C-alpha positions in Angstrom: 93.9 97.9 112.5 92.6 95.0 110.4 94.7 92.4 108.5 94.6 94.6 105.3 95.9 97.7 107.0 99.5 97.1 105.8 99.8 100.8 105.1 98.8 101.5 108.7 96.0 103.7 107.5 98.4 106.4 106.4 96.7 108.7 103.9 99.0 109.6 101.0 97.8 113.2 100.5 97.5 114.0 104.2 101.0 112.7 104.8 102.5 114.5 101.9 101.0 117.8 103.2 102.2 117.1 106.7 105.8 116.5 105.5 105.7 119.6 103.3 104.5 121.8 106.2 107.3 120.5 108.3 109.8 121.4 105.5 108.3 124.8 105.2 108.8 125.5 108.9 112.5 124.6 108.4 112.9 126.6 105.2 111.9 129.8 107.2 114.1 129.0 110.2 117.2 131.0 110.8 119.8 129.9 111.8 119.6 126.2 110.8 121.5 124.2 113.4 123.0 120.8 112.8 119.9 119.1 114.4 117.6 121.2 112.2 119.6 120.1 109.1 119.3 116.4 110.2 115.5 116.9 110.6 115.5 118.5 107.2 117.3 115.5 105.7 114.9 113.1 107.4 111.9 115.0 106.0 113.4 114.9 102.5 114.0 111.1 102.9 110.3 110.7 103.9 109.1 112.6 100.9 111.4 110.6 98.6 110.0 107.4 100.1 106.4 108.6 99.9 106.6 110.0 96.4 108.5 107.0 94.9 107.1 104.1 97.0 110.6 103.0 97.9 112.1 101.5 101.0 114.0 103.7 103.5 117.4 102.3 102.4 116.6 103.1 98.7 115.6 106.6 99.7 118.9 107.0 101.6 121.0 105.8 98.7 118.9 108.1 96.4 119.3 111.2 98.6 123.1 110.6 98.7 123.1 110.4 94.9 120.8 113.4 94.4 123.1 115.4 96.7 126.3 114.4 94.9 125.0 114.6 91.3 122.6 117.4 91.6 120.4 115.3 89.2 116.6 115.0 89.7 116.6 111.3 88.7 118.9 108.6 90.0 119.0 104.8 89.9 119.4 102.8 93.1 119.7 99.1 93.8 116.3 97.5 94.7 116.5 96.2 98.3 115.4 92.6 99.0 116.2 91.6 95.4 119.1 89.1 94.7 119.1 89.8 91.0 120.8 93.3 91.3 117.8 95.0 89.9 117.9 98.8 89.8 115.0 101.2 90.0 114.6 104.9 89.3 113.9 107.4 91.9 112.6 110.9 91.1 113.4 113.8 93.4 109.9 115.1 94.4 109.0 118.4 92.9 108.3 119.7 96.5 112.1 119.4 97.2 114.2 122.2 95.8 117.9 122.2 94.9 118.3 124.6 97.9 116.7 122.0 100.2 119.2 119.4 99.1 122.0 121.9 99.4 121.0 122.8 103.0 121.3 119.2 104.0 124.4 118.4 102.1 126.8 118.2 105.1 124.4 115.8 106.9 123.8 113.6 103.9 127.4 113.3 102.8 128.3 112.2 106.4 125.9 109.3 105.8 128.4 107.8 103.2 130.7 106.9 106.2 127.9 105.0 108.0 125.9 101.9 107.2 122.5 102.3 105.5 121.0 100.2 108.2 122.2 102.6 110.9 120.9 105.6 109.1 117.6 103.9 108.4 117.2 102.9 112.0 117.9 106.5 113.1 115.5 108.0 110.5 112.8 105.4 111.4 113.1 106.2 115.1 112.9 109.9 114.4 109.7 109.4 112.3 108.1 107.3 115.0 109.0 109.7 117.8 108.2 112.9 116.1 105.5 112.1 113.6 104.1 108.8 114.8 104.8 107.2 111.4 106.4 103.9 110.5 108.6 104.8 107.5 107.7 101.6 105.7 104.0 102.7 105.7 105.2 105.6 103.5 106.0 103.1 100.8 102.7 101.3 101.2 100.7 104.5 101.3 102.0 105.3 97.8 101.1 101.8 96.6 97.5 102.3 98.0 97.4 105.7 96.4 98.3 104.3 93.0 95.9 101.4 93.4 93.0 103.8 94.2 94.0 105.7 91.0 93.6 102.3 89.3 97.0 102.1 87.8 97.7 98.5 86.6 99.5 96.3 89.2 102.3 95.7 86.6 103.0 99.4 86.5 102.9 99.8 90.3 105.2 96.7 90.6 107.6 98.2 88.1 107.7 101.6 89.9 108.2 100.1 93.4 110.7 97.4 92.4 108.5 94.4 93.2 109.6 91.4 91.1 106.1 89.8 91.2 102.8 91.5 91.1 101.0 89.2 93.6 101.9 91.4 96.5 100.8 94.5 94.7 97.5 92.8 93.8 97.0 91.8 97.4 97.7 95.3 98.7 95.8 97.3 96.1 92.8 95.0 95.6 92.2 94.6 99.4 92.2 98.4 99.8 90.0 99.0 96.8 87.6 96.3 98.0 87.3 97.9 101.4 86.6 101.3 99.8 83.9 99.8 97.5 82.4 98.0 100.5 82.3 101.2 102.5 80.9 103.3 99.6 78.5 100.7 98.2 77.8 98.4 101.1 
């Protein structure tokens, strides 16, 4: 891994398909035990993170809000910002209302725990079961948007970055590497 592999080489499309396949296997499983529903909730968290470019804590807050409100768009506080900025999260189209309902008991239990504890458990689960660092889900989305040539200001607005310098660093280094491989 080079210095610009901040997304840990996680391909957005491949990862999305991997998470959807895992969800599909749970959708067809009968009965769904508590550990299955927890895995289901973690997979939904990952898809929320991947499809919104958010941090794990933001995804947790979002999933709790999605579960309680049954809305498909919610606002959450941007982590690592001291200005109380909010950002919008969209429930990915790959996640159905039934998916959210099946994990409701697990997700609503999270309200009684700290976000940090839930994030640590989810992160450990991802590393152990899928070999993925959850933060790389966020960066994978940023790389994906960069490759699609969305302006850095738009990407920063979506991901809750206050300044675009980091987005420029992330996306330009990835695009430069791709150009070098393709044209070099």
